[in-house]
ROKE-511516 format. One record per residue (C-alpha): residue in one letter; x, y, z. Coordinates in Angstrom, 3 decimals. Last residue first. Layout:
BEGIN
[atom 'a'; [X; Y; Z]]
...
//
This chain:
BEGIN
[atom 'x'; [27.602; -27.769; -41.979]]
[atom 'x'; [27.096; -29.807; -38.804]]
[atom 'x'; [28.919; -27.248; -36.658]]
[atom 'x'; [26.555; -24.503; -37.784]]
[atom 'x'; [23.511; -26.563; -36.846]]
[atom 'x'; [24.997; -27.415; -33.471]]
[atom 'x'; [25.593; -23.726; -32.748]]
[atom 'x'; [22.055; -22.790; -33.845]]
[atom 'x'; [20.564; -25.448; -31.576]]
[atom 'x'; [22.711; -24.364; -28.633]]
[atom 'x'; [21.376; -20.818; -28.715]]
[atom 'x'; [23.733; -19.130; -26.290]]
[atom 'x'; [22.402; -18.511; -22.781]]
[atom 'x'; [21.481; -15.019; -21.649]]
[atom 'x'; [21.324; -15.002; -17.861]]
[atom 'x'; [18.087; -14.101; -16.137]]
[atom 'x'; [18.053; -10.979; -14.015]]
[atom 'x'; [18.678; -11.709; -10.308]]
[atom 'x'; [16.099; -12.600; -7.696]]
[atom 'x'; [17.825; -12.072; -4.348]]
[atom 'x'; [18.085; -8.317; -3.732]]
[atom 'x'; [15.310; -7.565; -6.249]]
[atom 'x'; [16.180; -4.667; -8.497]]
[atom 'x'; [15.755; -0.875; -8.370]]
[atom 'x'; [15.108; -0.874; -4.654]]
[atom 'x'; [13.894; 2.114; -2.685]]
[atom 'x'; [14.650; 1.435; 0.962]]
[atom 'x'; [12.656; 2.226; 4.099]]
[atom 'x'; [9.264; 2.540; 2.439]]
[atom 'x'; [6.719; 4.436; 4.478]]
[atom 'x'; [4.113; 2.083; 5.942]]
[atom 'x'; [0.669; 2.370; 4.415]]
[atom 'x'; [-0.773; 1.647; 6.847]]
[atom 'x'; [-0.290; 2.385; 10.555]]
[atom 'x'; [-2.194; 5.683; 10.222]]
[atom 'x'; [-4.789; 4.676; 12.804]]
[atom 'x'; [-7.642; 5.200; 10.340]]
[atom 'x'; [-5.748; 3.455; 7.540]]
[atom 'x'; [-5.029; 0.450; 9.767]]
[atom 'x'; [-8.668; 0.051; 10.758]]
[atom 'x'; [-9.851; 0.395; 7.169]]
[atom 'x'; [-7.323; -2.235; 6.047]]
[atom 'x'; [-8.534; -4.629; 8.745]]
[atom 'x'; [-12.194; -4.097; 7.797]]
[atom 'x'; [-11.339; -4.428; 4.063]]
[atom 'x'; [-9.329; -7.635; 4.358]]
[atom 'x'; [-12.072; -10.162; 5.115]]
[atom 'x'; [-14.406; -8.915; 2.374]]
[atom 'x'; [-11.497; -8.913; -0.094]]
[atom 'x'; [-10.556; -12.492; 0.769]]
[atom 'x'; [-14.131; -13.594; 0.043]]
[atom 'x'; [-14.094; -11.676; -3.261]]
[atom 'x'; [-10.738; -13.158; -4.264]]
[atom 'x'; [-12.020; -16.702; -3.712]]
[atom 'x'; [-15.206; -15.932; -5.644]]
[atom 'x'; [-13.194; -14.561; -8.567]]
[atom 'x'; [-10.841; -17.549; -8.414]]
[atom 'x'; [-13.863; -19.859; -8.603]]
[atom 'x'; [-15.074; -18.094; -11.739]]
[atom 'x'; [-11.729; -18.689; -13.439]]
[atom 'x'; [-11.353; -22.287; -12.280]]
[atom 'x'; [-10.365; -23.132; -8.726]]
[atom 'x'; [-7.811; -25.711; -7.624]]
[atom 'x'; [-8.502; -28.061; -4.677]]
[atom 'x'; [-10.406; -31.146; -5.903]]
[atom 'x'; [-9.990; -30.424; -9.600]]
[atom 'x'; [-10.717; -27.502; -11.913]]
[atom 'x'; [-13.263; -26.076; -9.501]]
[atom 'x'; [-16.137; -23.567; -9.559]]
[atom 'x'; [-18.575; -25.894; -11.370]]
[atom 'x'; [-17.904; -28.476; -8.644]]
[atom 'x'; [-20.012; -26.444; -6.175]]
[atom 'x'; [-18.809; -26.324; -2.586]]
[atom 'x'; [-19.550; -22.624; -2.144]]
[atom 'x'; [-16.633; -20.821; -0.420]]
[atom 'x'; [-17.578; -19.405; 2.964]]
[atom 'x'; [-16.314; -21.960; 5.480]]
[atom 'x'; [-13.243; -23.000; 3.506]]
[atom 'x'; [-12.299; -19.369; 2.875]]
[atom 'x'; [-12.328; -18.531; 6.565]]
[atom 'x'; [-9.807; -15.680; 6.562]]
[atom 'x'; [-8.168; -15.531; 9.984]]
[atom 'x'; [-6.429; -12.273; 10.984]]
[atom 'x'; [-3.650; -13.237; 13.334]]
[atom 'x'; [-3.500; -12.756; 17.107]]
[atom 'x'; [-1.268; -15.738; 17.841]]
[atom 'x'; [-3.761; -17.942; 19.662]]
[atom 'x'; [-6.645; -16.987; 17.351]]
[atom 'x'; [-4.611; -17.629; 14.198]]
[atom 'x'; [-3.281; -20.952; 15.529]]
[atom 'x'; [-6.791; -21.980; 16.570]]
[atom 'x'; [-8.106; -21.233; 13.077]]
[atom 'x'; [-5.254; -23.118; 11.402]]
[atom 'x'; [-5.820; -26.105; 13.716]]
[atom 'x'; [-9.517; -26.078; 12.787]]
[atom 'x'; [-8.522; -25.919; 9.111]]
[atom 'x'; [-6.339; -29.011; 9.588]]
[atom 'x'; [-9.197; -30.803; 11.327]]
[atom 'x'; [-11.568; -30.011; 8.492]]
[atom 'x'; [-9.075; -31.335; 5.934]]
[atom 'x'; [-8.552; -34.488; 8.028]]
[atom 'x'; [-12.269; -35.231; 8.204]]
[atom 'x'; [-12.910; -34.356; 4.560]]
[atom 'x'; [-10.207; -36.785; 3.460]]
[atom 'x'; [-11.796; -39.390; 5.736]]
[atom 'x'; [-15.283; -38.836; 4.312]]
[atom 'x'; [-13.986; -39.034; 0.736]]
[atom 'x'; [-12.699; -42.517; 1.443]]
[atom 'x'; [-9.017; -43.197; 0.906]]
[atom 'x'; [-7.257; -45.684; -1.358]]
[atom 'x'; [-7.032; -43.324; -4.364]]
[atom 'x'; [-5.882; -40.177; -2.543]]
[atom 'x'; [-3.552; -38.566; -5.089]]
[atom 'x'; [-4.435; -40.232; -8.396]]
[atom 'x'; [-8.031; -41.218; -7.654]]
[atom 'x'; [-8.779; -37.953; -5.877]]
[atom 'x'; [-7.481; -35.809; -8.730]]
[atom 'x'; [-9.084; -37.975; -11.420]]
[atom 'x'; [-12.455; -37.563; -9.716]]
[atom 'x'; [-12.095; -33.786; -9.836]]
[atom 'x'; [-10.562; -33.837; -13.301]]
[atom 'x'; [-13.710; -35.501; -14.701]]
[atom 'x'; [-15.972; -32.641; -13.650]]
[atom 'x'; [-17.495; -31.718; -17.010]]
[atom 'x'; [-17.003; -35.250; -18.278]]
[atom 'x'; [-18.241; -37.845; -15.766]]
[atom 'x'; [-20.574; -35.592; -13.743]]
[atom 'x'; [-19.923; -35.396; -10.014]]
[atom 'x'; [-21.048; -37.295; -6.911]]
[atom 'x'; [-19.864; -36.698; -3.350]]
[atom 'x'; [-21.167; -39.321; -0.896]]
[atom 'x'; [-18.995; -38.134; 1.979]]
[atom 'x'; [-17.474; -34.782; 1.192]]
[atom 'x'; [-14.806; -33.282; -1.036]]
[atom 'x'; [-14.134; -29.940; -2.692]]
[atom 'x'; [-11.347; -28.779; -0.392]]
[atom 'x'; [-10.799; -25.108; 0.476]]
[atom 'x'; [-7.945; -24.165; 2.812]]
[atom 'x'; [-8.421; -21.870; 5.802]]
[atom 'x'; [-6.598; -18.579; 5.417]]
[atom 'x'; [-3.942; -17.004; 7.621]]
[atom 'x'; [-3.067; -13.310; 7.852]]
[atom 'x'; [0.418; -12.004; 8.673]]
[atom 'x'; [1.215; -8.366; 9.429]]
[atom 'x'; [4.188; -6.226; 8.426]]
[atom 'x'; [6.846; -4.442; 10.496]]
[atom 'x'; [9.820; -6.552; 9.386]]
[atom 'x'; [9.899; -8.256; 12.769]]
[atom 'x'; [6.220; -9.021; 12.230]]
[atom 'x'; [6.879; -10.864; 8.974]]
[atom 'x'; [9.899; -12.745; 10.330]]
[atom 'x'; [8.125; -13.939; 13.483]]
[atom 'x'; [4.929; -14.816; 11.624]]
[atom 'x'; [6.882; -16.837; 9.049]]
[atom 'x'; [8.740; -18.725; 11.797]]
[atom 'x'; [5.483; -19.480; 13.610]]
[atom 'x'; [3.968; -20.663; 10.344]]
[atom 'x'; [6.987; -22.905; 9.795]]
[atom 'x'; [6.595; -24.558; 13.193]]
[atom 'x'; [2.849; -24.883; 12.631]]
[atom 'x'; [3.456; -26.606; 9.284]]
[atom 'x'; [6.031; -28.976; 10.781]]
[atom 'x'; [3.685; -30.006; 13.616]]
[atom 'x'; [0.799; -30.269; 11.084]]
[atom 'x'; [2.469; -32.747; 8.747]]
[atom 'x'; [-0.312; -35.354; 8.882]]
[atom 'x'; [-1.626; -35.893; 12.382]]
[atom 'x'; [-0.823; -33.877; 15.534]]
[atom 'x'; [1.408; -36.087; 17.665]]
[atom 'x'; [4.027; -33.426; 18.450]]
[atom 'x'; [1.386; -31.635; 20.544]]
[atom 'x'; [2.012; -27.885; 20.867]]
[atom 'x'; [-1.181; -26.920; 19.049]]
[atom 'x'; [-3.274; -28.858; 21.552]]
[atom 'x'; [-6.403; -29.839; 19.645]]
[atom 'x'; [-9.881; -28.784; 20.812]]
[atom 'x'; [-12.388; -30.818; 18.759]]
[atom 'x'; [-10.168; -33.655; 17.490]]
[atom 'x'; [-8.427; -34.002; 20.837]]
[atom 'x'; [-5.021; -35.549; 20.140]]
[atom 'x'; [-3.715; -37.935; 22.832]]
[atom 'x'; [-5.052; -41.110; 21.219]]
[atom 'x'; [-3.662; -40.314; 17.779]]
[atom 'x'; [-6.412; -41.202; 15.274]]
[atom 'x'; [-6.073; -44.683; 13.836]]
[atom 'x'; [-8.042; -44.432; 10.617]]
[atom 'x'; [-9.650; -47.701; 9.638]]
[atom 'x'; [-9.188; -49.826; 6.539]]
[atom 'x'; [-11.110; -51.927; 4.040]]
[atom 'x'; [-10.195; -50.897; 0.530]]
[atom 'x'; [-12.321; -48.311; -1.279]]
[atom 'x'; [-14.968; -48.725; -3.945]]
[atom 'x'; [-15.240; -45.667; -6.155]]
[atom 'x'; [-17.175; -42.561; -5.039]]
[atom 'x'; [-20.018; -41.873; -7.422]]
[atom 'x'; [-19.671; -40.529; -10.933]]
[atom 'x'; [-23.019; -39.262; -12.144]]
[atom 'x'; [-24.629; -40.300; -15.367]]
[atom 'x'; [-27.700; -39.216; -17.303]]
[atom 'x'; [-27.109; -35.523; -18.048]]
[atom 'x'; [-23.293; -35.559; -18.015]]
[atom 'x'; [-23.353; -38.648; -20.246]]
[atom 'x'; [-25.872; -37.087; -22.631]]
[atom 'x'; [-23.780; -33.929; -22.917]]
[atom 'x'; [-20.628; -35.991; -23.474]]
[atom 'x'; [-22.395; -38.082; -26.120]]
[atom 'x'; [-23.449; -34.909; -27.939]]
[atom 'x'; [-19.881; -33.575; -27.837]]
[atom 'x'; [-18.704; -36.796; -29.500]]
[atom 'x'; [-15.276; -38.429; -29.616]]
[atom 'x'; [-14.313; -39.094; -25.997]]
[atom 'x'; [-18.008; -39.087; -25.154]]
[atom 'x'; [-18.388; -42.297; -27.127]]
[atom 'x'; [-16.154; -44.071; -24.597]]
[atom 'x'; [-18.111; -42.569; -21.687]]
[atom 'x'; [-21.358; -43.790; -23.194]]
[atom 'x'; [-19.953; -47.260; -23.847]]
[atom 'x'; [-18.566; -47.583; -20.302]]
[atom 'x'; [-21.849; -46.419; -18.772]]
[atom 'x'; [-23.810; -48.912; -20.858]]
[atom 'x'; [-21.389; -51.784; -20.078]]
[atom 'x'; [-21.303; -51.142; -16.342]]
[atom 'x'; [-18.504; -49.523; -14.376]]
[atom 'x'; [-15.808; -50.829; -12.026]]
[atom 'x'; [-12.826; -48.466; -11.718]]
[atom 'x'; [-9.654; -50.391; -10.987]]
[atom 'x'; [-7.146; -49.256; -8.373]]
[atom 'x'; [-6.537; -52.614; -6.707]]
[atom 'x'; [-6.812; -52.893; -2.935]]
[atom 'x'; [-6.083; -56.283; -1.395]]
[atom 'x'; [-6.187; -54.722; 2.081]]
[atom 'x'; [-2.857; -56.186; 3.169]]
[atom 'x'; [-1.109; -54.941; 0.032]]
[atom 'x'; [-2.563; -51.462; 0.511]]
[atom 'x'; [-1.144; -51.356; 4.029]]
[atom 'x'; [-3.430; -51.456; 7.043]]
[atom 'x'; [-4.400; -49.160; 9.948]]
[atom 'x'; [-4.197; -45.877; 8.047]]
[atom 'x'; [-3.219; -42.811; 10.079]]
[atom 'x'; [0.342; -42.434; 8.795]]
[atom 'x'; [-0.850; -42.623; 5.186]]
[atom 'x'; [-3.429; -39.853; 5.560]]
[atom 'x'; [-1.233; -37.051; 4.260]]
[atom 'x'; [-2.019; -33.363; 3.828]]
[atom 'x'; [1.341; -31.743; 3.078]]
[atom 'x'; [0.672; -30.430; -0.425]]
[atom 'x'; [-2.949; -29.575; 0.296]]
[atom 'x'; [-3.206; -26.767; 2.831]]
[atom 'x'; [-1.868; -23.502; 1.501]]
[atom 'x'; [-2.962; -19.861; 1.820]]
[atom 'x'; [-0.744; -17.463; 3.798]]
[atom 'x'; [-1.613; -13.762; 3.389]]
[atom 'x'; [1.134; -11.152; 3.899]]
[atom 'x'; [0.169; -7.585; 4.786]]
[atom 'x'; [1.968; -4.239; 4.811]]
[atom 'x'; [4.560; -5.341; 2.299]]
[atom 'x'; [8.239; -4.283; 2.502]]
[atom 'x'; [9.190; -5.671; -0.942]]
[atom 'x'; [12.280; -7.297; 0.636]]
[atom 'x'; [9.750; -9.228; 2.758]]
[atom 'x'; [8.365; -11.191; -0.184]]
[atom 'x'; [11.346; -12.730; -1.964]]
[atom 'x'; [13.953; -13.987; 0.509]]
[atom 'x'; [12.066; -14.246; 3.787]]
[atom 'x'; [8.606; -15.064; 2.423]]
[atom 'x'; [10.068; -17.508; -0.102]]
[atom 'x'; [11.977; -19.345; 2.639]]
[atom 'x'; [8.861; -19.701; 4.803]]
[atom 'x'; [6.912; -20.858; 1.749]]
[atom 'x'; [9.455; -23.593; 1.106]]
[atom 'x'; [9.159; -24.786; 4.715]]
[atom 'x'; [5.353; -24.709; 4.443]]
[atom 'x'; [5.190; -26.947; 1.402]]
[atom 'x'; [5.610; -26.508; -2.335]]
[atom 'x'; [3.832; -28.269; -5.208]]
[atom 'x'; [3.316; -25.289; -7.500]]
[atom 'x'; [4.702; -21.935; -6.441]]
[atom 'x'; [3.185; -18.844; -4.855]]
[atom 'x'; [4.571; -15.328; -4.590]]
[atom 'x'; [1.487; -13.605; -6.006]]
[atom 'x'; [2.096; -9.911; -5.474]]
[atom 'x'; [-0.612; -7.324; -4.946]]
[atom 'x'; [-0.840; -3.565; -5.347]]
[atom 'x'; [-3.011; -1.000; -3.657]]
[atom 'x'; [-3.075; 2.775; -4.018]]
[atom 'x'; [-3.844; 5.288; -1.316]]
[atom 'x'; [-5.344; 8.776; -1.137]]
[atom 'x'; [-8.779; 7.499; -0.160]]
[atom 'x'; [-11.747; 9.144; -1.834]]
[atom 'x'; [-14.208; 6.474; -0.752]]
[atom 'x'; [-15.030; 5.345; -4.292]]
[atom 'x'; [-11.378; 5.556; -5.324]]
[atom 'x'; [-10.283; 3.329; -2.414]]
[atom 'x'; [-12.974; 0.758; -3.202]]
[atom 'x'; [-11.989; 0.709; -6.869]]
[atom 'x'; [-8.359; 0.278; -5.756]]
[atom 'x'; [-9.363; -2.593; -3.495]]
[atom 'x'; [-11.303; -4.216; -6.346]]
[atom 'x'; [-8.320; -4.197; -8.709]]
[atom 'x'; [-5.848; -5.386; -6.048]]
[atom 'x'; [-8.168; -8.212; -4.975]]
[atom 'x'; [-8.522; -9.269; -8.612]]
[atom 'x'; [-4.783; -9.138; -9.278]]
[atom 'x'; [-3.921; -10.979; -6.055]]
[atom 'x'; [-6.465; -13.707; -6.815]]
[atom 'x'; [-5.144; -14.329; -10.310]]
[atom 'x'; [-6.655; -13.650; -13.748]]
[atom 'x'; [-6.867; -9.880; -13.709]]
[atom 'x'; [-6.522; -7.258; -16.445]]
[atom 'x'; [-6.928; -9.445; -19.541]]
[atom 'x'; [-10.324; -7.928; -20.281]]
[atom 'x'; [-11.062; -4.953; -17.973]]
[atom 'x'; [-11.987; -5.931; -14.414]]
[atom 'x'; [-15.428; -7.368; -13.647]]
[atom 'x'; [-17.309; -5.757; -10.813]]
[atom 'x'; [-17.702; -7.772; -7.619]]
[atom 'x'; [-18.197; -11.470; -7.057]]
[atom 'x'; [-21.838; -11.647; -6.050]]
[atom 'x'; [-22.600; -14.823; -4.128]]
[atom 'x'; [-22.470; -12.921; -0.890]]
[atom 'x'; [-20.552; -13.410; 1.756]]
[atom 'x'; [-1.971; -15.557; -2.195]]
[atom 'x'; [0.295; -18.412; -3.122]]
[atom 'x'; [1.009; -15.873; -0.758]]
[atom 'x'; [-1.207; -12.812; -0.996]]
[atom 'x'; [0.797; -9.576; -0.786]]
[atom 'x'; [-1.181; -6.388; -0.206]]
[atom 'x'; [0.611; -3.103; -0.700]]
[atom 'x'; [3.448; -2.844; -3.206]]
[atom 'x'; [3.779; 0.275; -5.297]]
[atom 'x'; [3.457; 0.568; -9.070]]
[atom 'x'; [5.191; -0.102; -12.359]]
[atom 'x'; [6.201; -3.662; -11.532]]
[atom 'x'; [8.364; -5.648; -9.158]]
[atom 'x'; [11.859; -4.366; -9.919]]
[atom 'x'; [10.706; -0.756; -9.982]]
[atom 'x'; [9.670; -0.909; -6.361]]
[atom 'x'; [8.393; 2.290; -4.796]]
[atom 'x'; [6.262; 4.297; -7.214]]
[atom 'x'; [4.197; 6.827; -5.260]]
[atom 'x'; [0.452; 6.443; -5.809]]
[atom 'x'; [-0.457; 9.188; -3.358]]
[atom 'x'; [0.036; 7.027; -0.328]]
[atom 'x'; [1.266; 3.484; -0.744]]
[atom 'x'; [0.000; 0.000; 0.000]]
//
């Protein structure tokens, strides 16, 4: 956030840095930005925040940075915050992750070999024929989506062995026996909070959205990547158990935020669990991203208003940087193909 639209960080973009989602209501999802203007949550939130500021005559300008990566965990995020985000001197950092370290393997009572589990989808002849035809025909896909629903596949026989000393309703955040990778995640969150606050910024924590519940059914073509996601990543596990662990993780996130005085953004509680807003079990499509950004916006505006009134935000920049202190310009590498072609002549 900056006052008067002052340009602070040339190495980021032509504009100042204000709100930094890491990753990063009502059913309405706000006014649409100009075509090509916003496709990520930080861009949408930035666009709407600046509209809000203009409407209320505020002499501030907002900017957002998406510092996310694919397939990273909390330790990676902690490193990214320290080396890439904090040099931008943000006012607010939003942590949103909750899938890459969710693991049920340690809770399962039997191995896959013991259970006799084989990952084979059992479907009838008519369903198989319709799905096969749908690979070549739009009409067949429409008929399949109209007549068929993909139910949860058969799962192996197993039970979840919940840690005996972990209260599922009021978990002790200091317990080393928290399931999945939660002890490591909480350790990294504490490190991120320490570094962010030492730099003078504030950390917010979001609950993570999972499209999964007991008895979930989706259409075979329009939502095929949802079932493919759960078959490939959580094939042996029942939807109900994935939901159980996801809800517990979000409860731990909420308790961590409350215990440490962080703003908690309850995305999981407010996001509509409609498969038409998802690409797969955890990633949103374009409309889903708009809803995600709108929920984040509604959570941020009261905190931003409070900080503007007290004069705490925007913070004056301490250092004007012309390039990132850690991210260097890319090196120019010789065109190997052209060199090989010349050598072959």
